[in-house]
N, C-alpha and C positions, 0 to 999 in steps of 0.2 A: 504494500500500500504506500503510495507516495505521500511524503510528509508535506502538509500545507505550509510549513514555515521555511524549511530549507530545500525541499524537493528531493531528498534522499528516498530511495526505494525500499529501504529496509526498516521495519518496525516490529515491535513485539506486542502481543495482546496481553493486556493487564487484567481485563475483566470482560466477561460475556454475559449478557442477560437477554432472555426472550422478551419480545414486545408484541403487542396486538395479537393476543391469543396464539402465540408461537408462529406467526407468519413472518416475523421480522426478528433479527438478532442485532442487538445494540452492542458494539464492541468498543471498549476503551483501549486505546493504543498509545505506545510511546516510541518515538523515533530513536533508533539506536545511534544516530549521528549527533543530533543536537539536543536530545532529551525532551523535546516538546511533546506534550500529550494532546491527543485529539480523539474525537469520536467518529466511528463509522457505523453504517447500518447495512446489514446484509439481508436480502430478501429473495424469494424465489421469483425467477423471471417467468412470466406467463406469456404465451403466444395468444394474441387476441383472436377470437373466433368470429367468423362472419357467416351469415346465413345467405345462401344464394336463393333468391325468390323464384317462383314458378316461371316467370318470364325468361329466366336464365341470364338476365342482364343486371338487374338491381341486386345490390348486396347491402345488408345492414348488420350491425353488430349483434351478436347473440345476446338475447335478453332473457335471463332466467325467469323474471317476473311475467313476461309475456307467455313463455312456455307454460309456467305454472297456472296462469289464468285460464289458458285454453283447456288444460287438463281438469281444472276445478269445475269448469262449466259442464264437462262431460260427466264428472263424478258427483255432481250435486245430489245430496241426500243419499249417497251410496257409501258403503264401508270400504273406502279406498284411502290409503295413506298417500296423499298427493305429494306431501313434502318428500317422502322417501323415494317415490317414483321420479320426481323431478331431479332429486340429487343423484339418483342412479344414472339417469340420462346424461346429466351434466358431467358426471365422473367419466362415463364412457367416452364422451366427446373430448374431454381433457386428456384422457389416456391415449386417444387415437393419434395425438400430436399433429392432427390436420389443422390447417388454418381456415378452412372453409368446409361447410356442410350444406347440402341442398335442403330446402324446406321439405321436399319429398322424403328424404332420408330421415329427417327429424320426425315427420309425421308417422313414418313406418315404425320408428323406434317407440313412439308413444303407443301406437296401436298394438304392437307386439306385447308390450308390458300390460296394457289394459286388457287384452284378450286373456292373459293369465290371471290377472287380479280380479276382474269383474266384467262379466259378459254384457251387462246392461250399459255400463260406462263405455265399453268398447264399441257397442252399436251406436251409441249417441255420438261418440267422437268420429267414428267412421262415416256416419251420415252427413256430417259437416265436412270432414276432410275429403271424402270421395265425392262430395256434391251430389248426393242422391237426388234424382229428378222426379222419381215417381215411386209408387208402392212396389212395383215389380223389382226395381233395383234394390229396394230395402229388403224384400223377401229373398232375393238371391243371396244377399249378404247373410241373412239369418240362416238360410239353408247351408251355406258354406260353413258357418259357425257350428251348426248342429252336426254336419258331416265330419268336421274335424274333431269334434268332441267324441263321436262314436269311434273314430279310428284310434283315438288315444286310450280307449278302454280295453 
């Protein structure tokens, strides 16, 4: 670490303390050349994630609250842990190390988890996500759900 007083590149750490719920470490350092003490902060570097919209052109920053809001609408009055589901998706995206995700991929991730968690919430989300136009489309999705359920038994 470069000393702010003399510019030397060698310093020793005197004290380290976690800050902000362990997302940052505050380090107290001392320059080995001039003896000047200074403070540095170390934090995890995150890659910003962007969502590519359906038109394939527009991109917007990933917004956890927007994702959670969409899931909450589908799960209204249903026994689904929306917080855990949202965190699971967010963690999978962070671990993928990708800088962009399509809105289609994001929607499929939500539907995959809702299908396992609660079928009613899944159908509600799918009806909006897949833009069901009529009852026949809705029935086709329900038949697919029932068929998948029978195959898993």
